[in-house]
N, C-alpha and C positions, 0 to 999 in steps of 0.2 A: 824586744820587747814585747811585756804581756799583754795582752788583748784591754784593751778598753772596755770597762765593765758598761753591758749596754748592746756591746756592737756584736756579741758574740752568738753563733747560728743560736744557742740555746734559751736564747732572749725571749722571755714571753710575749714582750713588745715588740719585736720583731719578729717572730713567727705569725703575731694575728697582723702586723704590717704588711709581711709578706703575704699572705693568704689573703690580705684585704687588695692588693694592689692588682697581684696577677689574674686574679677571680673573674672568668668571663662566664656570660651566659650559658654560653654551648657547652661549657664543662659542668652546670649543673645537671643533673639528674632529672629528665621530667617527672617523676612522681614527686621529686622534690617540690619543683616548682610549681603543682598542681596545689601542695600542701602549702604556699607560702601564698597564691591568689587565696586560696579558701582562709589563711589564715590573715589576711588585709582584709578580705570582705568580712570576717567578722567583728574584727575593730572599727570597722567604719561605719557599721549597721551600730554599734553600742554607739558611737559618736555622734550617729546622726539621733538616736534616740536622749542623750546625754545635750543637745543643741536646745530643746524646749525647755531646762530645767534653769532656776532661778542661778544657782552655781554658773552658767555658763554665759549666762547674763552679764552678770559682774563681773568676771574676768575678762570677757572683752570690752566692758568699759573701763577695765583698769589700765589695759595697754595702751589701748586708743587712748586714752588721756595721759600715757607716758608718752607715744611714738606717733601718733595720730595715723589717719590713712594711709595706704600703701595698696601692691597692686595680688596680694598673694590671696589665697581664698580660705575661708574659715568652716567647717563641715558644719555644714546646716546654718550658717548665717548668714545676713547679708551685708555684716562689714569685709571690709578686705584691707587686709594690715602691712606692715613691713615684714619680710622675712622670717625675723627671730622671733615677732611678735605672733605671727602665724602661725608658726612654729609651738607656740606655748601654749595656743588657745587649744592647737588641735590635738594638742598634749594632755590637756585638761581634760577636753570632751572623750578621748577614745581611754584614759582611764577612770572617768568620771563618775561610773556607773560600779564600778569595781564586776563587770560585767567580763572585760576583756581575758583573753586566754593567760595560760599560765606555764611554765614548764616547772613538773614537779621536783624533781630531782635539784633543777636549783633554785627553786623557792622566786622566781623573779616572773613578770611579766616582760617578754621577751617583745614582742610587737610594740606595745607600746614605751618598751625604750628603743624603738627604732621608728618605725612609721612616721611619728611626727614630725619628726628631722627630714625623712626621706620625701614625705609626701612634699613638703611647704618646700623644701631647696629644689626639687626636680621642677616644682612648677615657676620657682624663680628663674633657674636654669635655662628653660625650656628643653628640658628634656623627655625622655619617652619612656615608655611603660620598661623596654630591657635595662633602660639603665636605674631604673627603682629596684627593677626587682633583684638585679645584681646585688647592688647596694646594700637592700633592706635585708637578703641573703649574708651577705657577709657581718653584718649587725648583729643580727639573732645565732648566727654560730659565735660570736665573740662575746655577746651579753649571756648566753647560756651558757660557756664553759668559765666565766668567771664566778658566775654561780653555783657551779655544778666546785668548782677548786676549791672553795669555801667551804661546802657544807652545811650551811644554815647559820655560819656563824656570826656574819652582819645581820643576823635578826636576833640573834643572842646579845650581841652588843648593845644591840637599842637603835638600830640603825634599817630601815626599809629598803630591802636588797634591792627592790627596783630603782631605786633612789641612786643608789651610787653603781650600779654597772651600767645605768641607762648612760651617765657622760661618758664611757670609754665606747660601748657600742655607737654611740651617738657621733662621735666625734670622727671613727674609722666612718662611717654611712657619710657623713659629709664627707669625709677626707676622697673616697672612694666619688661621690659626684664629681667633684672638682679636679680630681685626676692627681692629687699627691703620687708621688714618689714614695718609696720602703721610707726614708729618711723622715721624709715631713709627716707620713702616719705617725711613726715613732714619737716624734715632738708631739703632734696632736694629745697622743694620749698620753704623754707629760704631761701636758697642759691641763685637758680632763682629770689629771688626779689631784690638782690644786683644787678645783672644783664641786668633786663628788661628795655629796651628802643626803641628806634625807631622817631626819630623825624619826622614831614613832611616837613623840608626845601627844598625838591627833588622837591618841589613842584612850587617852583620858575621858575626853570628853568632845566624840564625834566633832571634830574641828577636819577643814576643807582640805590642811595642806596635805594629805596622800596622794592625794589630784594632782598638785603641782608638782611633785617628782619627776616623774620623767617628763613632762614640758619642762621643767627649768633646765632638765639635762639635755633637752633637744636644743633650747639656747646656747646652752655651755659647749654643746656638739659644735655646731655651725660657728662660734667664735672662735675655739680650739681651733679648729679645720686652717679657719680661714690666716688666723695668726700663725701656724707654723707656714702658712702657705709662703705667708710674706717673710720668712726667716725668723719667727720666733724663735729662740732654744728654750725646750722646754729639757726635763728629765730623761734618761733614754732607761732609767729601771724604776717605774711609776709603779710597777706592781711589788717588786722583791726585795727592793732598794731598802737603804738604813732612812727610818720613815716616810718607807711607798707605803703602798694602799693596805696592806697587808696589815706589819707592823701599828700603824696607828688607826685605823678602824676595826682592826679585834683584839690585838693587846692580847689578854690571857687565853683568845683564841685560838691565836694566829699559828701555833703550832699544828694545828688541824689542817692547816692550808694544802690540798694536794696539786701542788704547783704543775705535774706534768697534766694533770687535768687541763691547763689553759689551750695547752694545741694537741692533744689528744685525737687523734685521726682526723685532722682538720684537713679538709677535699675528699674526702673516703666516709666519714661519718655525719651524717648529715643531720645532728641533733636538734633541728630543728621541727622535724617530721614527730618526736616526741613531746610537741609541746600542743597541751590539751588546752580545747577549748569549753568554758562553762556551759552548762546546761540550768545554773543560778545565779543570780546579780548579788551572788554574797562572798565573803572569805572564802576561798577555797578549801582551806583549813575543814571548814565545818561542811563539804559537802556528801562526804561519806553516812554521815550521820544524816543529813536530810534525805539521800536517797533511805536509810533504813526507817524515817520516821516515815516518809510518802507508803513505802509498802505495809507498815501499821495503820494505816489509815485507814483499810478498807475492815480490818482483820476485830477494830478495838471499839469502842464509842470514847470519845475521846472525854465527854464528860463521868464518866466512869472512871478515870485516872486522878489515883491518892498521889501519886510520885512518879517520877522520871528523875534516871539516872544515865546520863550522856557521855558517851567514853570517846574520847579523840586522843589524838598522836600527844605524848607528853610533852614535845617541845613545843606543841601550838597551844597548849594550856595558856598560858601566859598574854596569850594575841587574844582570844575566843573566848575564856571561857570565867578569867582574872580581873577585877576584884569580881566574885560571882554576884556579890547584891546590886552592883551596877551592872552586871550585865544581863541582871534578870529584868531590870528597869531601864533600857534602852532607851533615851531621850528623840532622838533624831532619827532618819534613815541610814546616817552613816555610822551610827550606834549600832540599829539594830544586823548592821552588814556584819558586822563583828562580834555579833550576840550570838552563840552556841544555842541558850535556852529559847529567847526567843523564835529564830531558825528554827528550831526544831518545833519547839509548841506550835507555829505556826501551820508545819507541813504533818503535823498529826491531826490536827482540825480542820483544815483545807484539803490535804494532799495535794499541795501543790507550794512552788514558792516562785517568781517572778516578778517582772520590774511592779505591778501593782501591787499585792505585796508588801513594796515599801512607802505607799502613798500615804497620807496620811491619816486616813479612814482607817488602812490598815493598821497603822502601828497602832493605832488606839480602840484598836480591837479588844475588848472585856475577858473576851473568853482567852483571846490568847494570849493575854496578859497573866490571869488568872495560874495558868496553864505554866507558864515562863515562872511565875513563883513557886512553883513546886519540882523546880526543874534544880538540878545539880550534874557534877562535873567531874569526869576521874581520865584514868591516863587507858587507856587501850592496851593489855596487856597481847595483844591478838594483831597487833597495829603492823602495817606493809609497809610504811610511812620510813622514809622520803621517798621511796618510789612508788604510791599511790598512797592518797588521803583518805585510808580507811576511817570508821567509823563506823560507831553501835548505839542502839537505843533499849534500856532497858526497861521495862514501863511497872508499878505496882498498881493492880486493879484495887476498887474497893471491897471486892468480895476478897480479896487476897491472891489472888492468881498473880504470877508473874508473868510478862511476855517479856521477849527478846528477838532484837533482831540485829545480825550483824552486817558491814556491807562489807568484805578486804580490800575490793576496785572499783572506788566513785566512777559513777555516769561522766563519762567523756572523757575518761584517761583507758592505757593499754588497749584490751580487746574490746572493750566498753567506748573508746574514742567515737566520737561523732564524725559522720562522712560527708559526702558530699550532700546529699539529700537534707541530712539533719543543720550542717552547717546554714544551706538556702533558706530553711526554713528559717530559722531564728533570725539570720540575719532579714529577710522579710518582717518578718514579730518586732524585731528592733525600728528597721529603720520607718516602719509605717507610722511608728509615734510622731515621726517631723514630718514627712512627705505622703502622699497618695501612692497607692502600692502602683499606680503608671510607670511612676518616676522612680521608683525604688527599684522597680522591672530592667530600668535603664540603666541604673549604677550596677545593681548585678552583673548586669550582660556584659558590659563595659570594664570591669574587675575580671570575669573569668577571662575575657581576652586581652588582658592587660600587657601583655609583651606587642599588642599592636597598638596601644592607645598614647596617644602626646599626653604628657601631665596635665596641660592648661587644659586640655578636654575633660579628661576628669573632672579636675577642680570644678570647672562649669557644672558639670556636673551635681558637683558633690555641695556649692554651697546653696545658698536662697536666695533666688534674685528677685523675688515677688509673685512670680505668679504660679508656686508648687503648692499652696491654698495652709501655709506652716501651719501645725498644730498649738493649742495652748500651754502659757506657758505651765508649768507648774513648780511647784514651792518646795 
């Protein structure tokens, strides 16, 4: 009898399920675990910074109205929610400022695709940090490999890649925490294939829905894992099957899928270590250009700039440079995060780009906005994309001079990756937006010894119980 489709050793779903089911913490190299804890620390800092924003309060209000209170914690908030609602809220917070990590080749935010599910479900199940770390690493390797296999195809088809891959990584994270066997983890992936989505229409008007994509995936992953545990039957070939993920979501781009990338080096090639931590709270595609503009800040007088040309990877232009008229005039902080003209103009004028550069006064800065109106964008002929998010800025000065700076490897990537000291500094700056420094230090110390932490203790540190001196809410 012929083998049943999806039951062969080469099925991507089976390979990912087998890797997840069999993975133990002791098999993960020490340097991988250390990097994983730094990625988690960075994400929690971003979540704390998000917690004081208007979108955080509205998100929590919405899920509270639907499901009511529960036992699970929300980062930086007093409210406690049911497990799936807490995962949703935490997903919105971790991805809410677009300051969370990115795997550059995969073009996904892998920690946002894994940690919301891992954090809330491990608290709900009263597990320890060892369990969370093991499930998180399995999810990270899954999210990154799916993104790498499609080589940017989801973005080309109009989807936000993180919103797609996070359904699969979350269901494997949840399944690992629940102790599912290989067949049930395959079923969970099959179920997740029917929930995976995340359209990029938010780019038209700076809507909030991108924040929701990994959050909704956490809900879907927990749901899929529980359904599979109960015996619900899912398709066994969710990726490569007829009308599976690749065919339906990529369509004319499906021919470019590298299915071998889904399982390449599983258990020996730890791709999560390649994940870049952001130095700027804007779309990662702009980071090389931001580096170039900051480098030029001390070399020129921004008032003397007649025009500026921003060079970006060709494939990223539809996201951060088009249509150029609206990108020159961002209306909201989320518009600004995806506006190469605004980000580069800010960096040229101020020599920096942090969370403060997205506050209302900064968005309304007349000098920055006037400079952004003089910006144009074009493809960078010397880009190293997708390995790095290279970028360049060419200035035409009023005296006729031309000034040029190209950054092949963006800050935070490759040999310019943030080490422990840099990650901790970023965490502290982000966390102190929401909590006092002493409390931020306690969270930092807990995450850096995560293996020894009961997850309910970490969750208690992360939530706002009324005595932490919460900062003012930002609109």
